[in-house]
C-alpha positions as CSV (number, residue, x, y, z in Angstrom):
1,M,122.3,106.8,119.3
2,K,120.1,108.2,116.6
3,T,117.2,106.4,114.9
4,L,116.6,107.0,111.1
5,T,113.9,105.7,108.9
6,I,114.9,105.0,105.4
7,D,113.3,103.8,102.2
8,I,115.3,101.2,100.1
9,V,115.3,102.3,96.5
10,N,117.7,99.9,95.1
11,D,118.4,96.3,96.4
12,K,122.1,97.0,96.4
13,A,121.6,99.3,99.4
14,I,120.6,96.2,101.5
15,K,123.9,94.6,101.0
16,L,125.6,97.9,101.9
17,L,123.6,98.1,105.1
18,Q,124.3,94.5,106.0
19,D,128.1,95.2,105.6
20,L,127.8,98.2,107.8
21,E,126.0,96.0,110.3
22,S,128.6,93.3,110.2
23,L,131.2,96.1,111.0
24,Q,129.0,96.9,114.0
25,L,128.6,100.4,112.8
26,I,124.8,100.3,112.5
27,R,122.0,98.0,113.7
28,V,119.3,97.1,111.2
29,R,115.8,96.6,112.7
30,R,113.1,95.1,110.5
31,E,109.7,96.3,111.8
32,K,106.4,95.1,110.6
33,P,104.2,98.0,109.3
34,S,101.6,98.9,111.9
35,I,97.9,98.1,111.3
36,D,97.1,101.7,110.7
37,T,99.5,102.1,107.8
38,E,98.8,98.6,106.4
39,T,96.0,98.5,103.9
40,K,93.2,96.1,104.9
41,W,91.4,95.6,101.6
42,D,88.8,93.1,103.1
43,I,87.9,95.7,105.8
44,K,87.9,98.7,103.5
45,Y,85.8,97.2,100.8
46,K,83.6,94.7,102.7
47,G,80.0,95.0,101.6
48,A,81.0,97.3,98.6
49,M,79.6,94.8,96.2
50,Q,76.7,92.4,96.4
51,K,77.0,88.7,95.7
52,Q,75.7,87.8,92.2
53,L,75.3,84.8,90.2
54,L,78.0,84.1,87.8
55,S,75.6,84.2,84.9
56,E,74.4,87.7,85.9
57,V,78.1,88.9,86.1
58,D,78.8,87.3,82.7
59,N,75.7,89.0,81.1
60,Q,76.8,92.4,82.5
61,L,80.3,92.0,81.1
62,N,79.0,91.0,77.7
63,D,76.7,94.1,77.8
64,L,79.7,96.3,78.5
65,R,81.8,94.7,75.8
66,N,79.0,95.0,73.3
67,A,78.5,98.7,74.2
68,W,82.1,99.4,73.0
69,E,81.4,97.8,69.6
């Protein structure tokens, strides 16, 4: 038995794979991505921004918008 990893480009391929599996030609295993390959946004960017009052953020956005005018 050989193991291959494939990327599904078109959803039609899933149906084809299911058909091959029903003929017992292949076995489809759905594995969850490992933690290393999965992007952990909360860990990656934790502490990147400081908490600010909504009014301060609003003022900064208005300043940025006005700079373009």
